[in-house]
C-alpha positions in Angstrom: -45.3 -91.9 104.9 -44.0 -95.5 105.9 -43.4 -96.1 109.3 -39.8 -97.3 110.7 -39.6 -101.2 110.8 -38.7 -102.4 114.3 -35.2 -103.3 113.1 -35.0 -99.8 111.7 -35.9 -98.2 114.8 -33.4 -100.1 116.5 -30.6 -99.3 114.2 -31.7 -95.4 114.9 -31.6 -95.7 118.6 -28.0 -97.6 118.4 -26.8 -94.8 116.4 -28.0 -92.0 118.6 -26.5 -94.0 121.6 -23.2 -94.2 119.9 -23.1 -90.8 118.8 -24.0 -89.6 122.4 -21.2 -91.8 123.7 -18.8 -90.1 121.4 -19.6 -86.9 122.6 -19.5 -87.9 126.1 -16.1 -89.8 126.0 -14.2 -86.7 125.4 -15.6 -84.7 128.4 -15.1 -87.9 130.7 -11.4 -88.4 129.6 -11.1 -84.6 130.3 -12.4 -84.9 134.0 -10.0 -88.1 134.7 -7.2 -86.3 133.9 -5.4 -84.6 136.7 -5.1 -81.0 137.3 -1.5 -80.0 137.0 0.3 -77.1 138.7 3.5 -76.1 137.2 6.1 -74.1 139.3 9.4 -72.9 138.2 11.5 -74.0 140.9 12.7 -77.4 142.4 11.3 -78.8 145.6 12.2 -77.1 148.8 11.6 -73.4 148.0 8.9 -71.1 149.2 7.3 -71.2 145.9 7.1 -75.1 145.8 6.1 -75.5 149.3 3.0 -72.9 148.2 2.2 -75.2 145.2 1.7 -78.2 147.2 -0.2 -76.6 149.7 -2.4 -75.0 146.9 -2.6 -78.8 145.4 -4.1 -80.2 148.5 -6.7 -77.4 148.8 -7.5 -77.7 145.3 -7.8 -81.5 145.3 -10.6 -81.4 148.1 -12.3 -78.5 146.4 -12.7 -79.9 142.9 -12.7 -83.8 144.1 -10.1 -84.6 141.4 -6.2 -85.4 141.2 -4.2 -82.6 141.3 -0.2 -82.8 140.7 2.5 -80.4 141.1 5.3 -80.4 138.6 8.6 -78.7 139.0 10.0 -77.0 135.8 13.0 -75.3 137.2 15.5 -73.0 135.2 16.4 -69.5 134.0 15.4 -67.8 137.4 11.8 -69.0 136.9 11.5 -68.4 133.2 11.8 -72.0 132.0 8.3 -72.7 133.4 6.6 -69.6 131.6 8.2 -70.4 128.2 6.7 -74.0 128.3 3.5 -73.0 129.9 2.7 -70.9 126.8 2.4 -73.9 124.6 0.4 -75.8 127.3 -3.3 -77.2 126.1 -6.0 -74.7 126.9 -8.1 -77.3 128.5 -8.6 -76.3 132.1 -6.3 -78.9 133.2 -3.3 -76.8 133.4 -2.6 -74.0 135.6 0.9 -72.2 136.5 1.8 -71.2 139.9 3.9 -68.1 139.2 6.0 -66.7 141.9 7.5 -63.1 141.7 10.4 -64.3 139.8 8.6 -66.1 137.1 5.9 -63.2 136.8 7.9 -60.1 137.4 11.7 -60.4 138.0 12.9 -62.7 135.4 11.5 -61.0 132.6 12.4 -57.5 133.6 15.9 -58.3 134.3 16.5 -59.5 131.0 17.7 -57.4 128.2 15.1 -59.2 126.0 12.5 -61.3 127.7 10.9 -64.4 125.7 7.4 -63.4 126.9 5.3 -60.7 128.0 4.1 -61.3 131.7 1.1 -59.3 131.2 0.0 -60.3 127.8 1.1 -64.0 127.5 -0.9 -65.4 130.0 -4.4 -65.4 131.7 -4.2 -64.2 135.1 -6.6 -65.6 137.6 -5.7 -64.5 141.0 -3.1 -63.2 143.5 -2.7 -65.6 146.0 -0.3 -64.7 148.6 2.7 -62.5 149.5 5.6 -63.4 151.5 8.4 -60.6 152.4 12.2 -61.7 152.4 14.7 -61.8 155.4 18.3 -61.7 155.5 19.9 -64.7 157.3 23.7 -65.2 158.1 25.8 -68.1 159.0 26.2 -68.1 162.7 30.2 -67.9 162.3 29.6 -64.3 160.8 29.7 -62.0 163.7 26.5 -59.8 163.2 23.0 -59.9 164.7 21.4 -57.1 162.8 21.3 -54.8 159.7 23.7 -52.3 161.0 26.3 -54.5 162.0 25.8 -56.3 158.5 26.5 -53.0 157.0 29.5 -52.1 159.1 31.0 -55.5 158.6 30.4 -55.5 155.0 32.0 -52.3 154.4 35.0 -53.2 156.4 35.5 -56.2 153.7 34.5 -55.0 150.5 34.1 -57.6 147.9 35.1 -60.5 150.3 31.6 -61.4 151.6 28.9 -63.0 149.4 25.1 -63.7 149.5 23.5 -66.9 148.0 20.2 -66.8 146.0 18.0 -68.8 144.1 19.3 -67.8 140.6 20.0 -64.7 138.5 17.1 -62.6 137.6 14.7 -64.0 140.6 13.1 -61.8 142.9 15.8 -62.5 145.6 18.6 -61.6 143.4 17.0 -58.3 142.6 16.2 -57.6 146.4 19.7 -58.4 147.2 21.0 -55.9 144.6 18.5 -53.2 145.7 19.9 -53.8 149.3 23.5 -53.5 148.1 22.6 -50.1 146.5 20.6 -48.9 149.7 23.4 -49.8 151.9 26.6 -48.8 149.8 28.0 -52.2 150.4 30.1 -54.6 148.1 28.9 -58.1 148.7 29.2 -60.7 145.9 25.9 -62.4 144.6 26.2 -66.0 144.2 23.4 -67.8 142.2 22.1 -71.1 142.8 19.5 -73.4 140.8 16.9 -72.9 143.6 16.6 -71.8 147.2 17.5 -75.3 148.6 21.5 -75.4 147.4 21.8 -71.7 148.3 20.3 -72.7 152.1 23.0 -75.6 152.0 25.9 -73.3 151.2 25.2 -70.8 153.7 24.9 -73.2 156.4 28.5 -74.7 155.4 29.8 -71.3 154.9 30.7 -71.3 151.5 28.5 -67.9 151.2 28.1 -65.8 154.3 24.3 -64.8 153.8 21.2 -65.7 152.3 17.9 -63.8 151.3 14.6 -65.9 151.2 11.4 -65.9 153.1 10.8 -66.7 156.8 9.1 -69.9 156.4 11.7 -71.2 154.2 14.3 -70.2 156.5 12.7 -70.8 160.1 13.6 -74.4 160.5 17.4 -73.7 160.1 17.0 -70.6 162.1 15.3 -72.7 165.1 18.1 -75.4 164.8 20.8 -72.7 165.0 22.2 -73.3 161.6 21.4 -69.8 160.5 20.5 -66.4 162.0 18.1 -64.3 160.6 18.9 -60.6 161.1 16.4 -58.3 159.1 13.3 -58.3 157.2 12.5 -56.6 154.0 8.8 -56.0 154.8 7.0 -52.7 155.6 6.3 -53.9 159.4 7.4 -56.6 161.3 6.0 -60.3 160.5 3.9 -61.6 162.8 5.4 -65.1 162.5 8.7 -63.6 163.6 8.0 -60.1 165.5 11.6 -60.1 167.0 13.2 -59.5 163.4 13.6 -55.9 162.7 12.8 -54.6 159.1 15.3 -53.0 156.9 13.5 -49.8 157.3 14.2 -49.7 161.1 17.8 -49.6 160.0 17.4 -46.5 157.8 17.3 -48.5 154.7 14.3 -48.1 152.1 14.2 -51.8 151.3 10.7 -53.5 150.6 10.9 -56.7 148.9 9.4 -60.4 148.9 7.8 -63.0 146.7 4.4 -63.8 145.8 2.2 -66.3 144.0 -0.1 -65.7 141.0 -2.3 -68.4 139.4 -2.4 -68.4 135.7 -3.9 -70.3 132.8 -2.6 -70.3 129.4 -3.9 -67.6 127.1 -6.7 -68.8 125.1 -8.2 -70.8 127.6 -12.2 -70.8 127.4 -13.5 -68.1 130.0 -15.7 -70.8 131.4 -13.0 -73.1 132.2 -10.8 -70.2 133.7 -13.6 -69.0 135.9 -14.1 -72.4 137.2 -10.6 -72.6 138.3 -10.4 -69.1 139.7 -13.3 -69.7 141.8 -11.9 -73.1 143.0 -8.7 -71.4 143.8 -10.5 -68.7 145.7 -12.4 -71.3 147.7 -9.2 -72.9 148.4 -7.5 -69.9 149.7 -10.5 -69.2 152.2 -10.1 -72.6 153.9 -9.0 -72.1 157.3 -6.4 -75.3 157.1 -4.9 -73.6 153.9 -4.5 -70.2 155.6 -2.9 -71.7 158.8 -0.2 -73.6 156.6 0.4 -70.6 154.6 0.7 -68.2 158.2 3.1 -70.7 159.5 5.4 -70.5 156.7 5.5 -66.7 156.8 3.1 -66.4 153.7 0.3 -63.9 153.8 -2.7 -65.4 151.9 -4.6 -62.9 149.6 -8.4 -63.6 149.6 -10.9 -62.8 147.3 -8.5 -61.6 144.3 -9.9 -61.3 140.8 -8.2 -61.6 137.6 -8.5 -57.7 137.3 -7.0 -57.3 140.4 -4.3 -59.5 139.6 -3.3 -58.0 136.6 -3.3 -54.7 138.1 -0.9 -55.9 140.9 1.5 -57.3 138.2 1.5 -53.9 136.1 2.6 -52.3 139.5 5.2 -54.4 140.2 6.5 -54.8 136.8 7.0 -50.7 136.6 8.6 -51.0 140.2 11.3 -53.5 139.3 11.7 -52.0 135.7 12.9 -48.9 137.5 15.3 -50.7 139.7 16.8 -52.8 137.2 17.2 -49.8 135.1 18.8 -47.7 137.7 21.3 -50.7 138.8 22.3 -51.7 135.1 20.8 -55.3 135.3 20.2 -56.6 131.8 20.8 -60.3 132.0 
């Protein structure tokens, strides 16, 4: 058998090097892409604040660029609808709030996606109960006074929230049902404008998380009067719960992480582990607790999916009882 000449051996080495480079380039290009975290609300709300804290932590954990992209609209549904078409390459994550994951789809007569089946859920990252805050001109300091004030003025008061079909919208309607009061709901495109209008007095109340409203309460522009948690929050122990006023209203938002359905398991697992390690960082936990957000540690995809199923069942029953079908 003839041995390859020196020239032919060089050609073979060059060809193999070219093939190896061709195989490596896509992987290098993928690693150079930023990791994108999509959130369904504009800047300023609790979901956006959480996304940016998570992005900073994962940037350090993965040693790569991580950017947050806001895709607001339809009470948090716009981001989910678009995310179903996102590339399955491990470079795309959706940080779904309770609105995107549960409230928006269950409050629609016909949802464009199944929150359980159309995404791969990686973990439940946090919980944050809602609080009710009033414009200081409204003469109420607690839930009992709010109920009495609203009953004396049926249909004349209003509360602002982040949009129809959001968790705050459903929480507000549940509160109205439990308290037997008639307060108009005024939807906005996110928490930011709802807060602005509550401060200006265009609406009298707002429902949001403690962390989102705390700066405005500290400045005296809003007055937090009650919390929708099972027990008083550590960040605001002076604020009584709705249950203390005799109202069985427990509601809040949460953050879950997902990749597009069909993402390879090894990529999904890598991102899930990176998110878990990020949530274990003391600095990340400190920032979240300061915003009234309780970190959830060690959540697995199985646990996240089970949590989702339970919440969908709970709020589906509420929307059916109240006749909410957007």
